[in-house]
N, C-alpha and C positions, 0 to 999 in steps of 0.2 A: 511398425508397432508404436503406439503412443506410450510415452513415459509420463511419469508424474511431473516432469519439468514442463511439458506442454500444457499441463492442467493449471499451472500457477496463475497465469494472467487471467484466464477465464474465471477461475474461482474468485479472485479478488474483484474482477469486474462485476460479477453477479452480486457479490456482497455489497459493494459500494453503490451499484445501481439501485439496489433494494432500499437504500437510504436516501433516495432522490438526489443523488449526485450524478454529474455528467462527466464522461471521460474526455480529457484533452489528449488527443492521439499523436502528438508530436513525439518522434522517436526518442530524442534526448534533451532538446532544449525546452525545458518546462517553463522557463522564464519569459518566453515570447508569446504567452497566451494573450489573446485579444481582450481588452477591457470589457467587451460585451459578453464574454464567456467566463470572466474571472470568478464571479461569485458562485461558490458551491460546485466547482469543477475539480476533477482530480487527475493525477498523472501517476502511472505505475512504471517503476524502473526496477530492473533486476541486475544490480551492479556487479555482484560477485558470488561465486559459489566455492565450496571446498569439500574435500573428501573427508569422511569420517572413517574410523576403523569399522570394517564389516564384521558381521557375525560368522560368516562362512566364506568359502571360496567361490561361491556362485553369485554373490551380490555385491553391489557397491552402494554404500550409504553416502548421500550427498546432502549438505545443507546449502540452500540457495537463499541469499539475501534478497528481500523485496522491500523497496522503499515506496511508500504511498505518500503523495503530496496532495493536500486538499487546500484550495484557495478560497479566501473569504474577503469580501469588501467591507470596509468599515464606514464607507461613505464619508461622513464628516467627523466620525468619532472612531478612532482606531480601537478603543476599548470594546466597542460592539463587535468588531471582527474577532478580537481575542476571545470574548465570551462565547461567540458562536463556534469558534474553533474548539474550545474546551468541551462544549456540549457535544459536538459532532465526534470529537476524539473518543469520548466514552462510548458513544453509540457504535463507532467503528470497531473498537476493541471487542465489545459484546457480540457484534455480528460476525466478525472474522474469526474470533477464537471460540465461538460456540461449537461444542463438540458435535451436536446434531447436524450442523451445516457441513462438517467435514466427513461424516460417515459416508462411505461409498465412493469417495474420490481417491485418486492415486497419491495424493499428498498424505504422508503418514502422520505428520504433526506440524503445527504452526506455533511458533513461539514469538512473543512480543520481546523486542530488544530495547528500543529506545524511542524517544519522541522529543520534539522541540517545536516551538512556535516562533517563527521568524518574520521580519518585515519582508515584503516582496522584493524591495531593493532599498538601498540607502536613501534614495530620493523619494520613495513611496512607502511610508509607514502606515498609510490608511488601508492598505491591503496586506493580509498576512498569509503565510503558508504554514499549515499544520503538516509536519513531516513525521511519519511514523515508520520505523524500521522493524520488519519481521524477519524471521528465519523459517524456512520451510524444509522439513525433512523429507527426502525422497529416497526410495530404495529401488535401484535398478538391478534386476536379475539378468545375468548374462548366461 
């Protein structure tokens, strides 16, 4: 039986792909993305989950954290990468949090937690990472 947990990554993939972004499918090491794929690629990570109080004895409520990282090249001007990240940030929030997109999926709710725009590395500030953290509410009935 499929639970809401198995629906999280496909949900985010569909939403991000609809915004013309491409997935970087490395399991954990998001920083080793090739420079040829760097601009407008994304990485999904599910770092941690936690139990919430359940409403009854037959269900378990879980919040699963999801971190979406989107990469942007600034080429010669890092400000261009930051501006592109801010624009895409707003589009991602609208697409992921849109209630019409979530109706019919097993994820009960998605919450925005935090975001930041960071340089790709200390030696490469011409490329930036937009990092957005969400929490997904899943109810598993046993």
